[in-house]
N, C-alpha and C positions, 0 to 999 in steps of 0.2 A: 065406619064410621065412627068416629069418635063417642064414646060416649058422656052423660050428662053429669056431674054432681049436684042433688038438687039440696042435699041435705044431712045435716050427721044427726042426731039422738042416742044414747046410750045407750049400749046394743044394737044398734041399728043406723046402716048408711041408706040412701037414697038415689037410683040410681037410674037413671032414665025416666024418672015415673016408679019405678016398684021397688020398693023398699026390701033387702037385704038384709038378715040376720046375723049376719059374719064378717068377717074380717075377710080383703078383696085382699085381689094383684087385677091393674087391669092392665092387660099387652099392646104394646102396640098396633098393632091388629083392632084391638077395640077389645076385644076377649076379655072376659068378667071371668076370673077365675076365683077360687076359694083359698084364702089364703093360706100355706102350709106351715102350720103353727108349731106342729111336731118338732120341725131340723132346729130350731131354738130351744127351745121348748127341753130338750133333752141333752143342751149344753149347758143354761145357765137355772132350769127351773121353772122356768117361767116365758110366756111367749111377751112378754113387755120389755125384753132386749132380742132384738134381734143380732142372730150367730151368723159367723162366717158362710157355714154352710147352705142357711134358708138368705144371702146376697147372693151368695151365685147362682142358687135356684131363681134368682128373682130377675138379676143381671141379663141384659136382651142386647145386643150386639146393634150399634146406631140406638140406641136411647139417649138421649139428649138430656136429660134429667131425669130423677130419681124422688116423686115426691112419696112423705111417707108421714101418716098420719099420727100424731099422739097418742089417738083414742077422748075422749072426753076430758078426762082430767091431768092431761100429758103425761101419761105413765110410764110411754117406750123410750126404747135408750136405742142408740148404735154402738151397740157399747164391739162389736165388728169391728169398726175405724181401728179402734184399740189392741185389739187383735191383728189385722192383717199388721201395721207399724211394726208392732212386738216379732209378729212372723214373717216378716219384709215380705210376704205375699203384693206379688205386683198387678193392677188389672189385668193382664193380659192370661194371668192363669186363670182369669174365672171362666 
């Protein structure tokens, strides 16, 4: 079953009628998991930038797209893309 995102507000997201007060990862199976912010915070000192380690955790073979919410104030950055380019890491290593 595909989860339905009903809405967002600062500090929460509503999925299938349930308010969740933490960042989430929705797997291809529809499973909703808590985001592992520590993977990025250890690298950048903030969870507003996604690290290569977190991107590797997020990646699932067979995914057609990756949707990343930028937060209510648009603060999230994809710095791992720059890391990937400079470290010459290909998708097959993820």
